[in-house]
KEKESE-983782 format. One record per residue (C-alpha): residue number from 1; residue in three letters; z, x, y. Coordinates in nm, 2 decimals, decimal comma. Layout:
<rs>
<roba = NUM | torlo = ALA | w = Z | u = X | v = Y>
...
</rs>
This chain:
<rs>
<roba = 1 | torlo = MET | w = 2,48 | u = -0,19 | v = 2,23>
<roba = 2 | torlo = THR | w = 2,68 | u = -0,46 | v = 2,17>
<roba = 3 | torlo = ASP | w = 2,84 | u = -0,49 | v = 1,78>
<roba = 4 | torlo = VAL | w = 2,61 | u = -0,80 | v = 1,74>
<roba = 5 | torlo = PRO | w = 2,22 | u = -0,72 | v = 1,86>
<roba = 6 | torlo = ALA | w = 2,10 | u = -0,94 | v = 2,09>
<roba = 7 | torlo = ALA | w = 1,73 | u = -1,00 | v = 1,93>
<roba = 8 | torlo = GLY | w = 1,40 | u = -1,18 | v = 2,07>
<roba = 9 | torlo = VAL | w = 1,03 | u = -1,25 | v = 1,98>
<roba = 10 | torlo = ILE | w = 0,75 | u = -1,18 | v = 2,18>
<roba = 11 | torlo = GLY | w = 0,49 | u = -1,42 | v = 2,07>
<roba = 12 | torlo = VAL | w = 0,57 | u = -1,72 | v = 1,89>
<roba = 13 | torlo = GLY | w = 0,29 | u = -1,81 | v = 1,72>
<roba = 14 | torlo = HIS | w = 0,19 | u = -1,87 | v = 1,31>
<roba = 15 | torlo = MET | w = 0,39 | u = -1,51 | v = 1,21>
<roba = 16 | torlo = GLY | w = 0,65 | u = -1,50 | v = 1,52>
<roba = 17 | torlo = GLN | w = 0,78 | u = -1,83 | v = 1,44>
<roba = 18 | torlo = ASN | w = 0,87 | u = -1,64 | v = 1,13>
<roba = 19 | torlo = HIS | w = 1,04 | u = -1,37 | v = 1,27>
<roba = 20 | torlo = VAL | w = 1,24 | u = -1,63 | v = 1,51>
<roba = 21 | torlo = ARG | w = 1,33 | u = -1,81 | v = 1,17>
<roba = 22 | torlo = VAL | w = 1,45 | u = -1,50 | v = 1,01>
<roba = 23 | torlo = TYR | w = 1,66 | u = -1,38 | v = 1,30>
<roba = 24 | torlo = GLY | w = 1,81 | u = -1,76 | v = 1,36>
<roba = 25 | torlo = GLU | w = 1,91 | u = -1,73 | v = 1,00>
<roba = 26 | torlo = MET | w = 2,08 | u = -1,36 | v = 0,99>
<roba = 27 | torlo = GLN | w = 2,41 | u = -1,27 | v = 1,00>
<roba = 28 | torlo = GLY | w = 2,48 | u = -0,95 | v = 1,22>
<roba = 29 | torlo = VAL | w = 2,20 | u = -1,03 | v = 1,50>
<roba = 30 | torlo = ASP | w = 2,24 | u = -1,29 | v = 1,79>
<roba = 31 | torlo = LEU | w = 1,90 | u = -1,47 | v = 1,90>
<roba = 32 | torlo = VAL | w = 1,90 | u = -1,46 | v = 2,23>
<roba = 33 | torlo = GLY | w = 1,56 | u = -1,61 | v = 2,31>
<roba = 34 | torlo = VAL | w = 1,17 | u = -1,63 | v = 2,24>
<roba = 35 | torlo = CYS | w = 0,85 | u = -1,63 | v = 2,51>
<roba = 36 | torlo = ASP | w = 0,50 | u = -1,65 | v = 2,47>
<roba = 37 | torlo = ALA | w = 0,19 | u = -1,67 | v = 2,70>
<roba = 38 | torlo = ASP | w = 0,17 | u = -2,09 | v = 2,61>
<roba = 39 | torlo = SER | w = 0,48 | u = -2,12 | v = 2,79>
<roba = 40 | torlo = ALA | w = 0,50 | u = -2,48 | v = 2,62>
<roba = 41 | torlo = ARG | w = 0,48 | u = -2,36 | v = 2,32>
<roba = 42 | torlo = ALA | w = 0,77 | u = -2,10 | v = 2,41>
<roba = 43 | torlo = GLU | w = 0,99 | u = -2,40 | v = 2,52>
<roba = 44 | torlo = SER | w = 0,94 | u = -2,56 | v = 2,16>
<roba = 45 | torlo = VAL | w = 1,02 | u = -2,34 | v = 1,98>
<roba = 46 | torlo = ALA | w = 1,30 | u = -2,24 | v = 2,12>
<roba = 47 | torlo = ALA | w = 1,45 | u = -2,60 | v = 2,11>
<roba = 48 | torlo = GLU | w = 1,35 | u = -2,63 | v = 1,76>
<roba = 49 | torlo = TYR | w = 1,56 | u = -2,27 | v = 1,70>
<roba = 50 | torlo = ASP | w = 1,83 | u = -2,37 | v = 1,95>
<roba = 51 | torlo = THR | w = 1,75 | u = -2,04 | v = 2,16>
<roba = 52 | torlo = ASP | w = 1,63 | u = -2,00 | v = 2,49>
<roba = 53 | torlo = ALA | w = 1,28 | u = -1,94 | v = 2,64>
<roba = 54 | torlo = TYR | w = 1,21 | u = -1,67 | v = 2,87>
<roba = 55 | torlo = ALA | w = 0,97 | u = -1,50 | v = 3,06>
<roba = 56 | torlo = GLN | w = 0,87 | u = -1,21 | v = 2,92>
<roba = 57 | torlo = ASP | w = 1,08 | u = -0,94 | v = 3,18>
<roba = 58 | torlo = GLU | w = 1,39 | u = -1,15 | v = 3,13>
<roba = 59 | torlo = LEU | w = 1,36 | u = -1,16 | v = 2,76>
<roba = 60 | torlo = LEU | w = 1,36 | u = -0,80 | v = 2,77>
<roba = 61 | torlo = ASP | w = 1,67 | u = -0,78 | v = 3,04>
<roba = 62 | torlo = ALA | w = 1,85 | u = -1,01 | v = 2,81>
<roba = 63 | torlo = ALA | w = 1,73 | u = -0,86 | v = 2,43>
<roba = 64 | torlo = ASP | w = 1,82 | u = -0,58 | v = 2,28>
<roba = 65 | torlo = LEU | w = 1,57 | u = -0,56 | v = 2,06>
<roba = 66 | torlo = VAL | w = 1,27 | u = -0,75 | v = 1,95>
<roba = 67 | torlo = SER | w = 1,03 | u = -0,84 | v = 1,74>
<roba = 68 | torlo = VAL | w = 0,64 | u = -0,85 | v = 1,90>
<roba = 69 | torlo = ALA | w = 0,38 | u = -1,06 | v = 1,78>
<roba = 70 | torlo = VAL | w = 0,12 | u = -1,11 | v = 2,00>
<roba = 71 | torlo = PRO | w = -0,30 | u = -1,07 | v = 1,91>
<roba = 72 | torlo = THR | w = -0,31 | u = -0,66 | v = 1,88>
<roba = 73 | torlo = SER | w = -0,48 | u = -0,64 | v = 2,15>
<roba = 74 | torlo = TYR | w = -0,21 | u = -0,73 | v = 2,36>
<roba = 75 | torlo = HIS | w = 0,05 | u = -0,49 | v = 2,17>
<roba = 76 | torlo = ALA | w = 0,01 | u = -0,18 | v = 2,35>
<roba = 77 | torlo = PRO | w = 0,09 | u = -0,30 | v = 2,71>
<roba = 78 | torlo = ILE | w = 0,39 | u = -0,55 | v = 2,56>
<roba = 79 | torlo = VAL | w = 0,52 | u = -0,20 | v = 2,32>
<roba = 80 | torlo = ARG | w = 0,48 | u = -0,01 | v = 2,68>
<roba = 81 | torlo = ASP | w = 0,75 | u = -0,21 | v = 2,88>
<roba = 82 | torlo = CYS | w = 0,96 | u = -0,28 | v = 2,59>
<roba = 83 | torlo = ILE | w = 0,99 | u = 0,11 | v = 2,57>
<roba = 84 | torlo = GLU | w = 1,05 | u = 0,13 | v = 2,96>
<roba = 85 | torlo = ALA | w = 1,29 | u = -0,12 | v = 2,94>
<roba = 86 | torlo = GLY | w = 1,51 | u = 0,08 | v = 2,64>
<roba = 87 | torlo = VAL | w = 1,42 | u = -0,22 | v = 2,40>
<roba = 88 | torlo = ASP | w = 1,38 | u = -0,13 | v = 2,03>
<roba = 89 | torlo = ALA | w = 1,05 | u = -0,29 | v = 1,89>
<roba = 90 | torlo = LEU | w = 0,94 | u = -0,47 | v = 1,55>
<roba = 91 | torlo = VAL | w = 0,52 | u = -0,48 | v = 1,58>
<roba = 92 | torlo = GLU | w = 0,31 | u = -0,67 | v = 1,41>
<roba = 93 | torlo = LYS | w = 0,07 | u = -0,49 | v = 1,22>
<roba = 94 | torlo = PRO | w = -0,18 | u = -0,31 | v = 1,32>
<roba = 95 | torlo = PHE | w = 0,01 | u = -0,10 | v = 1,57>
<roba = 96 | torlo = VAL | w = -0,24 | u = -0,10 | v = 1,82>
<roba = 97 | torlo = ASP | w = -0,64 | u = -0,13 | v = 1,86>
<roba = 98 | torlo = ASP | w = -0,66 | u = 0,24 | v = 2,05>
<roba = 99 | torlo = LEU | w = -0,54 | u = 0,54 | v = 1,84>
<roba = 100 | torlo = ASP | w = -0,46 | u = 0,69 | v = 2,13>
<roba = 101 | torlo = ALA | w = -0,24 | u = 0,46 | v = 2,31>
<roba = 102 | torlo = GLY | w = -0,03 | u = 0,43 | v = 1,95>
<roba = 103 | torlo = ARG | w = 0,01 | u = 0,82 | v = 1,95>
<roba = 104 | torlo = GLU | w = 0,11 | u = 0,77 | v = 2,34>
<roba = 105 | torlo = LEU | w = 0,36 | u = 0,51 | v = 2,26>
<roba = 106 | torlo = ALA | w = 0,54 | u = 0,67 | v = 1,96>
<roba = 107 | torlo = ARG | w = 0,56 | u = 1,00 | v = 2,17>
<roba = 108 | torlo = ARG | w = 0,70 | u = 0,77 | v = 2,48>
<roba = 109 | torlo = ALA | w = 0,93 | u = 0,61 | v = 2,23>
<roba = 110 | torlo = GLU | w = 1,08 | u = 0,93 | v = 2,06>
<roba = 111 | torlo = GLU | w = 1,15 | u = 1,05 | v = 2,39>
<roba = 112 | torlo = ASN | w = 1,31 | u = 0,78 | v = 2,52>
<roba = 113 | torlo = GLY | w = 1,52 | u = 0,71 | v = 2,22>
<roba = 114 | torlo = VAL | w = 1,33 | u = 0,38 | v = 2,14>
<roba = 115 | torlo = THR | w = 1,28 | u = 0,24 | v = 1,78>
<roba = 116 | torlo = ILE | w = 0,98 | u = 0,16 | v = 1,72>
<roba = 117 | torlo = GLN | w = 0,91 | u = 0,00 | v = 1,32>
<roba = 118 | torlo = VAL | w = 0,53 | u = -0,15 | v = 1,24>
<roba = 119 | torlo = GLY | w = 0,53 | u = -0,50 | v = 1,01>
<roba = 120 | torlo = HIS | w = 0,38 | u = -0,37 | v = 0,70>
<roba = 121 | torlo = VAL | w = 0,54 | u = -0,63 | v = 0,54>
<roba = 122 | torlo = GLU | w = 0,46 | u = -0,53 | v = 0,16>
<roba = 123 | torlo = ARG | w = 0,65 | u = -0,25 | v = 0,21>
<roba = 124 | torlo = PHE | w = 0,95 | u = -0,45 | v = 0,15>
<roba = 125 | torlo = ASN | w = 0,81 | u = -0,63 | v = -0,10>
<roba = 126 | torlo = PRO | w = 1,07 | u = -0,58 | v = -0,40>
<roba = 127 | torlo = ALA | w = 0,78 | u = -0,57 | v = -0,64>
<roba = 128 | torlo = ILE | w = 0,69 | u = -0,28 | v = -0,44>
<roba = 129 | torlo = THR | w = 1,02 | u = -0,10 | v = -0,37>
<roba = 130 | torlo = ALA | w = 1,05 | u = -0,08 | v = -0,79>
<roba = 131 | torlo = LEU | w = 0,70 | u = 0,07 | v = -0,79>
<roba = 132 | torlo = ALA | w = 0,81 | u = 0,31 | v = -0,54>
<roba = 133 | torlo = GLU | w = 1,08 | u = 0,44 | v = -0,77>
<roba = 134 | torlo = ILE | w = 0,85 | u = 0,40 | v = -1,08>
<roba = 135 | torlo = VAL | w = 0,61 | u = 0,62 | v = -1,03>
<roba = 136 | torlo = ARG | w = 0,79 | u = 0,93 | v = -0,88>
<roba = 137 | torlo = ASP | w = 0,83 | u = 1,02 | v = -1,25>
<roba = 138 | torlo = LEU | w = 0,45 | u = 0,98 | v = -1,33>
<roba = 139 | torlo = ASP | w = 0,12 | u = 1,13 | v = -1,33>
<roba = 140 | torlo = VAL | w = -0,07 | u = 0,86 | v = -1,13>
<roba = 141 | torlo = ILE | w = -0,45 | u = 0,88 | v = -1,21>
<roba = 142 | torlo = ALA | w = -0,56 | u = 0,56 | v = -1,00>
<roba = 143 | torlo = PHE | w = -0,48 | u = 0,24 | v = -0,82>
<roba = 144 | torlo = GLU | w = -0,68 | u = -0,08 | v = -0,81>
<roba = 145 | torlo = ALA | w = -0,58 | u = -0,34 | v = -0,52>
<roba = 146 | torlo = HIS | w = -0,74 | u = -0,64 | v = -0,47>
<roba = 147 | torlo = ARG | w = -0,60 | u = -0,87 | v = -0,20>
<roba = 148 | torlo = LEU | w = -0,84 | u = -1,19 | v = -0,21>
<roba = 149 | torlo = GLY | w = -0,84 | u = -1,55 | v = -0,04>
<roba = 150 | torlo = PRO | w = -1,01 | u = -1,85 | v = 0,07>
<roba = 151 | torlo = PRO | w = -1,22 | u = -1,89 | v = 0,44>
<roba = 152 | torlo = LEU | w = -0,92 | u = -1,92 | v = 0,74>
<roba = 153 | torlo = ASP | w = -0,84 | u = -2,24 | v = 0,89>
<roba = 154 | torlo = ARG | w = -0,80 | u = -2,05 | v = 1,21>
<roba = 155 | torlo = GLU | w = -0,95 | u = -1,77 | v = 1,45>
<roba = 156 | torlo = LEU | w = -0,85 | u = -1,43 | v = 1,37>
<roba = 157 | torlo = ASP | w = -0,97 | u = -1,13 | v = 1,59>
<roba = 158 | torlo = ASP | w = -0,90 | u = -0,84 | v = 1,31>
<roba = 159 | torlo = SER | w = -1,13 | u = -0,79 | v = 1,05>
<roba = 160 | torlo = VAL | w = -1,11 | u = -0,84 | v = 0,67>
<roba = 161 | torlo = VAL | w = -1,02 | u = -0,51 | v = 0,62>
<roba = 162 | torlo = MET | w = -0,81 | u = -0,44 | v = 0,95>
<roba = 163 | torlo = ASP | w = -0,60 | u = -0,77 | v = 0,84>
<roba = 164 | torlo = LEU | w = -0,59 | u = -0,79 | v = 0,45>
<roba = 165 | torlo = MET | w = -0,69 | u = -0,45 | v = 0,32>
<roba = 166 | torlo = ILE | w = -0,48 | u = -0,27 | v = 0,58>
<roba = 167 | torlo = HIS | w = -0,16 | u = -0,35 | v = 0,34>
<roba = 168 | torlo = ASP | w = -0,30 | u = -0,17 | v = 0,03>
<roba = 169 | torlo = VAL | w = -0,38 | u = 0,12 | v = 0,24>
<roba = 170 | torlo = ASP | w = -0,08 | u = 0,14 | v = 0,38>
<roba = 171 | torlo = VAL | w = 0,14 | u = 0,07 | v = 0,05>
<roba = 172 | torlo = ILE | w = -0,11 | u = 0,34 | v = -0,14>
<roba = 173 | torlo = LEU | w = -0,05 | u = 0,62 | v = 0,16>
<roba = 174 | torlo = SER | w = 0,32 | u = 0,57 | v = 0,11>
<roba = 175 | torlo = LEU | w = 0,31 | u = 0,62 | v = -0,26>
<roba = 176 | torlo = VAL | w = 0,08 | u = 0,95 | v = -0,31>
<roba = 177 | torlo = ASP | w = 0,22 | u = 1,26 | v = -0,15>
<roba = 178 | torlo = ALA | w = -0,14 | u = 1,46 | v = -0,09>
<roba = 179 | torlo = ASP | w = -0,37 | u = 1,46 | v = 0,14>
<roba = 180 | torlo = LEU | w = -0,63 | u = 1,22 | v = 0,18>
<roba = 181 | torlo = GLU | w = -1,03 | u = 1,38 | v = 0,09>
<roba = 182 | torlo = SER | w = -1,27 | u = 1,15 | v = 0,13>
<roba = 183 | torlo = VAL | w = -1,31 | u = 0,72 | v = 0,22>
<roba = 184 | torlo = SER | w = -1,64 | u = 0,56 | v = 0,08>
<roba = 185 | torlo = ALA | w = -1,72 | u = 0,16 | v = 0,15>
<roba = 186 | torlo = CYS | w = -1,94 | u = -0,14 | v = 0,17>
<roba = 187 | torlo = GLY | w = -1,91 | u = -0,48 | v = 0,26>
<roba = 188 | torlo = THR | w = -2,11 | u = -0,80 | v = 0,22>
<roba = 189 | torlo = ARG | w = -2,12 | u = -1,12 | v = 0,41>
<roba = 190 | torlo = GLY | w = -2,01 | u = -1,02 | v = 0,76>
<roba = 191 | torlo = THR | w = -1,78 | u = -0,78 | v = 0,61>
<roba = 192 | torlo = GLN | w = -1,56 | u = -1,12 | v = 0,51>
<roba = 193 | torlo = TYR | w = -1,54 | u = -0,93 | v = 0,15>
<roba = 194 | torlo = ALA | w = -1,53 | u = -0,55 | v = 0,13>
<roba = 195 | torlo = THR | w = -1,46 | u = -0,26 | v = -0,12>
<roba = 196 | torlo = ALA | w = -1,36 | u = 0,08 | v = -0,08>
<roba = 197 | torlo = ASN | w = -1,31 | u = 0,39 | v = -0,30>
<roba = 198 | torlo = LEU | w = -1,02 | u = 0,70 | v = -0,18>
<roba = 199 | torlo = ARG | w = -1,02 | u = 1,01 | v = -0,29>
<roba = 200 | torlo = PHE | w = -0,70 | u = 1,25 | v = -0,25>
<roba = 201 | torlo = SER | w = -0,65 | u = 1,62 | v = -0,32>
<roba = 202 | torlo = ASP | w = -0,43 | u = 1,61 | v = -0,61>
<roba = 203 | torlo = GLY | w = -0,74 | u = 1,40 | v = -0,79>
<roba = 204 | torlo = THR | w = -0,57 | u = 1,03 | v = -0,71>
<roba = 205 | torlo = VAL | w = -0,87 | u = 0,78 | v = -0,68>
<roba = 206 | torlo = ALA | w = -0,78 | u = 0,44 | v = -0,53>
<roba = 207 | torlo = ASN | w = -1,05 | u = 0,13 | v = -0,54>
<roba = 208 | torlo = LEU | w = -0,93 | u = -0,17 | v = -0,31>
<roba = 209 | torlo = THR | w = -1,07 | u = -0,50 | v = -0,23>
<roba = 210 | torlo = ALA | w = -1,01 | u = -0,77 | v = 0,02>
<roba = 211 | torlo = SER | w = -1,18 | u = -1,12 | v = 0,08>
<roba = 212 | torlo = ARG | w = -1,15 | u = -1,43 | v = 0,29>
<roba = 213 | torlo = LEU | w = -1,47 | u = -1,58 | v = 0,06>
<roba = 214 | torlo = THR | w = -1,26 | u = -1,57 | v = -0,25>
<roba = 215 | torlo = GLN | w = -1,12 | u = -1,94 | v = -0,35>
<roba = 216 | torlo = ARG | w = -0,83 | u = -1,85 | v = -0,51>
<roba = 217 | torlo = LYS | w = -0,56 | u = -1,61 | v = -0,35>
<roba = 218 | torlo = ILE | w = -0,50 | u = -1,29 | v = -0,54>
<roba = 219 | torlo = ARG | w = -0,23 | u = -1,03 | v = -0,43>
<roba = 220 | torlo = THR | w = -0,20 | u = -0,74 | v = -0,69>
<roba = 221 | torlo = LEU | w = -0,17 | u = -0,41 | v = -0,73>
<roba = 222 | torlo = SER | w = -0,28 | u = -0,14 | v = -1,03>
<roba = 223 | torlo = VAL | w = -0,14 | u = 0,20 | v = -1,12>
<roba = 224 | torlo = THR | w = -0,30 | u = 0,39 | v = -1,39>
<roba = 225 | torlo = ALA | w = -0,09 | u = 0,71 | v = -1,52>
<roba = 226 | torlo = ASP | w = -0,12 | u = 0,93 | v = -1,81>
<roba = 227 | torlo = ASP | w = 0,12 | u = 0,72 | v = -2,04>
<roba = 228 | torlo = CYS | w = 0,13 | u = 0,38 | v = -1,90>
<roba = 229 | torlo = ARG | w = -0,04 | u = 0,10 | v = -1,66>
<roba = 230 | torlo = ILE | w = 0,15 | u = -0,07 | v = -1,43>
<roba = 231 | torlo = ASP | w = 0,06 | u = -0,42 | v = -1,29>
<roba = 232 | torlo = VAL | w = 0,19 | u = -0,58 | v = -1,00>
<roba = 233 | torlo = ASP | w = 0,19 | u = -0,93 | v = -0,84>
<roba = 234 | torlo = TYR | w = 0,26 | u = -0,95 | v = -0,46>
<roba = 235 | torlo = THR | w = 0,34 | u = -1,37 | v = -0,46>
<roba = 236 | torlo = SER | w = 0,53 | u = -1,31 | v = -0,78>
<roba = 237 | torlo = GLN | w = 0,69 | u = -1,03 | v = -0,71>
<roba = 238 | torlo = ALA | w = 0,69 | u = -0,92 | v = -1,08>
<roba = 239 | torlo = VAL | w = 0,57 | u = -0,59 | v = -1,22>
<roba = 240 | torlo = HIS | w = 0,46 | u = -0,54 | v = -1,62>
<roba = 241 | torlo = ILE | w = 0,49 | u = -0,19 | v = -1,79>
<roba = 242 | torlo = HIS | w = 0,20 | u = -0,15 | v = -2,01>
<roba = 243 | torlo = ARG | w = 0,28 | u = 0,15 | v = -2,23>
<roba = 244 | torlo = ASN | w = 0,05 | u = 0,30 | v = -2,50>
<roba = 245 | torlo = SER | w = -0,01 | u = 0,08 | v = -2,74>
<roba = 246 | torlo = LEU | w = 0,08 | u = 0,17 | v = -3,13>
<roba = 247 | torlo = PRO | w = -0,20 | u = 0,12 | v = -3,41>
<roba = 248 | torlo = GLU | w = -0,13 | u = -0,03 | v = -3,71>
<roba = 249 | torlo = TYR | w = -0,29 | u = -0,10 | v = -4,03>
<roba = 250 | torlo = ILE | w = -0,16 | u = -0,43 | v = -4,15>
<roba = 251 | torlo = LYS | w = -0,22 | u = -0,61 | v = -4,54>
<roba = 252 | torlo = ASN | w = -0,27 | u = -0,95 | v = -4,55>
<roba = 253 | torlo = ASP | w = -0,42 | u = -1,16 | v = -4,86>
<roba = 254 | torlo = GLY | w = -0,48 | u = -0,82 | v = -4,99>
<roba = 255 | torlo = GLU | w = -0,69 | u = -0,72 | v = -4,68>
<roba = 256 | torlo = ILE | w = -0,65 | u = -0,46 | v = -4,46>
<roba = 257 | torlo = ARG | w = -0,66 | u = -0,47 | v = -4,11>
<roba = 258 | torlo = TYR | w = -0,63 | u = -0,30 | v = -3,82>
<roba = 259 | torlo = ARG | w = -0,46 | u = -0,36 | v = -3,50>
<roba = 260 | torlo = HIS | w = -0,30 | u = -0,24 | v = -3,12>
<roba = 261 | torlo = GLU | w = 0,04 | u = -0,39 | v = -3,11>
<roba = 262 | torlo = SER | w = 0,06 | u = -0,38 | v = -2,68>
<roba = 263 | torlo = ILE | w = 0,44 | u = -0,25 | v = -2,56>
<roba = 264 | torlo = VAL | w = 0,54 | u = -0,47 | v = -2,24>
<roba = 265 | torlo = GLU | w = 0,84 | u = -0,40 | v = -2,04>
<roba = 266 | torlo = GLU | w = 0,96 | u = -0,58 | v = -1,74>
<roba = 267 | torlo = PRO | w = 1,20 | u = -0,42 | v = -1,46>
<roba = 268 | torlo = MET | w = 1,43 | u = -0,66 | v = -1,36>
<roba = 269 | torlo = ILE | w = 1,36 | u = -0,70 | v = -0,99>
<roba = 270 | torlo = GLU | w = 1,56 | u = -0,92 | v = -0,78>
<roba = 271 | torlo = ARG | w = 1,29 | u = -1,14 | v = -0,57>
<roba = 272 | torlo = SER | w = 1,40 | u = -1,18 | v = -0,17>
<roba = 273 | torlo = GLU | w = 1,17 | u = -1,25 | v = 0,13>
<roba = 274 | torlo = PRO | w = 1,02 | u = -0,92 | v = 0,23>
<roba = 275 | torlo = LEU | w = 1,03 | u = -1,02 | v = 0,62>
<roba = 276 | torlo = LEU | w = 1,41 | u = -1,04 | v = 0,59>
<roba = 277 | torlo = ASP | w = 1,45 | u = -0,75 | v = 0,41>
<roba = 278 | torlo = GLU | w = 1,18 | u = -0,66 | v = 0,68>
<roba = 279 | torlo = ILE | w = 1,32 | u = -0,74 | v = 1,00>
<roba = 280 | torlo = SER | w = 1,73 | u = -0,66 | v = 0,87>
<roba = 281 | torlo = SER | w = 1,57 | u = -0,24 | v = 0,77>
<roba = 282 | torlo = PHE | w = 1,44 | u = -0,30 | v = 1,16>
<roba = 283 | torlo = VAL | w = 1,79 | u = -0,38 | v = 1,28>
<roba = 284 | torlo = GLU | w = 1,97 | u = -0,15 | v = 1,12>
<roba = 285 | torlo = ALA | w = 1,72 | u = 0,13 | v = 1,18>
<roba = 286 | torlo = ALA | w = 1,79 | u = 0,03 | v = 1,57>
<roba = 287 | torlo = THR | w = 2,17 | u = 0,00 | v = 1,54>
<roba = 288 | torlo = GLU | w = 2,25 | u = 0,28 | v = 1,37>
<roba = 289 | torlo = GLY | w = 1,93 | u = 0,53 | v = 1,51>
<roba = 290 | torlo = LYS | w = 1,77 | u = 0,57 | v = 1,19>
<roba = 291 | torlo = THR | w = 1,39 | u = 0,63 | v = 1,10>
<roba = 292 | torlo = PRO | w = 1,26 | u = 0,34 | v = 1,01>
<roba = 293 | torlo = ARG | w = 1,08 | u = 0,28 | v = 0,71>
<roba = 294 | torlo = VAL | w = 0,79 | u = 0,22 | v = 0,84>
<roba = 295 | torlo = THR | w = 0,74 | u = 0,39 | v = 1,16>
<roba = 296 | torlo = ALA | w = 0,43 | u = 0,44 | v = 1,43>
<roba = 297 | torlo = ALA | w = 0,31 | u = 0,75 | v = 1,24>
<roba = 298 | torlo = ASP | w = 0,26 | u = 0,57 | v = 0,90>
<roba = 299 | torlo = ALA | w = 0,14 | u = 0,28 | v = 1,10>
<roba = 300 | torlo = LEU | w = -0,12 | u = 0,52 | v = 1,30>
<roba = 301 | torlo = ARG | w = -0,22 | u = 0,73 | v = 0,99>
<roba = 302 | torlo = ALA | w = -0,32 | u = 0,37 | v = 0,81>
<roba = 303 | torlo = ILE | w = -0,51 | u = 0,24 | v = 1,05>
<roba = 304 | torlo = GLU | w = -0,72 | u = 0,56 | v = 1,08>
<roba = 305 | torlo = VAL | w = -0,79 | u = 0,49 | v = 0,70>
<roba = 306 | torlo = THR | w = -0,89 | u = 0,14 | v = 0,76>
<roba = 307 | torlo = ARG | w = -1,08 | u = 0,23 | v = 1,05>
<roba = 308 | torlo = GLU | w = -1,32 | u = 0,46 | v = 0,88>
<roba = 309 | torlo = ILE | w = -1,30 | u = 0,15 | v = 0,54>
<roba = 310 | torlo = ASP | w = -1,43 | u = -0,10 | v = 0,82>
<roba = 311 | torlo = ARG | w = -1,69 | u = 0,14 | v = 1,01>
<roba = 312 | torlo = GLN | w = -1,86 | u = 0,24 | v = 0,66>
<roba = 313 | torlo = ALA | w = -1,82 | u = -0,15 | v = 0,53>
<roba = 314 | torlo = MET | w = -2,02 | u = -0,27 | v = 0,84>
<roba = 315 | torlo = ARG | w = -2,27 | u = 0,02 | v = 0,85>
<roba = 316 | torlo = SER | w = -2,38 | u = -0,03 | v = 0,44>
<roba = 317 | torlo = GLU | w = -2,41 | u = -0,37 | v = 0,56>
<roba = 318 | torlo = ARG | w = -2,70 | u = -0,35 | v = 0,91>
<roba = 319 | torlo = ARG | w = -2,82 | u = -0,12 | v = 0,64>
<roba = 320 | torlo = GLU | w = -2,85 | u = -0,41 | v = 0,36>
<roba = 321 | torlo = VAL | w = -3,01 | u = -0,63 | v = 0,61>
<roba = 322 | torlo = VAL | w = -3,24 | u = -0,38 | v = 0,74>
<roba = 323 | torlo = GLN | w = -3,38 | u = -0,30 | v = 0,37>
<roba = 324 | torlo = ARG | w = -3,41 | u = -0,66 | v = 0,35>
</rs>
């Protein structure tokens, strides 16, 4: 591999174009081309970002590393082609739609020395990076995640659980150093609204909600610990730590009143674009032979949990319909 790796993007729809933009803006990487099943779109995007449009096999010949941003059902065959070509790949989440195929890809990538990173972009949100440091010193009791938004104006293959909730599943799995003991879930309105509960072997619990029916975009994660509560806003990249409130009696005009004074800490967080941080991390892992921050094994674990949530959510809705 040259000192400046050659990068490409396979699939230049909505998400793929963001990858193209980031590679085009990055220092220390050369955006050599793009490809897409829609050749006209590939040509248009290539012209916009001053690069070339290729067929997939040609792009894999020209690139050292690529982002794969195609529909999930096409991930496995394309990643297989990357591995055979010796090209490192950053694959958008979810990694695969078939767990056995994903395990086989992970094994083949390791045997061939190919780096596979999966695009769970919230791991690179500066607020989550800060939270990971904070919770190391805490006795965590529970997590509560909300990932809500209005109906989409575009078609999407994945369910609300596989599209949205999987982000929070992955983040929580990365923060809890214990085995997952149980999963329960329910859904409604074609499982466009779903809730889930996770319980870990150390007693930690997590409650998650995902929705495509909520007329306000919400991306939050809260952590309850023995001596504090932490609120994270993914969108604003803000973290607030609420310490134990202090009871106080105050005298005012001869009356004695009781109040709690809240102590709130707001750690300084250097805001950044998570996708840029994700791609930079991938390039570093690929060029220096490091373990990616989000491995194929991490992604497969998130899929296993999310699949079970999806299954239970759909089953609960079918049961509700029958009972009607």
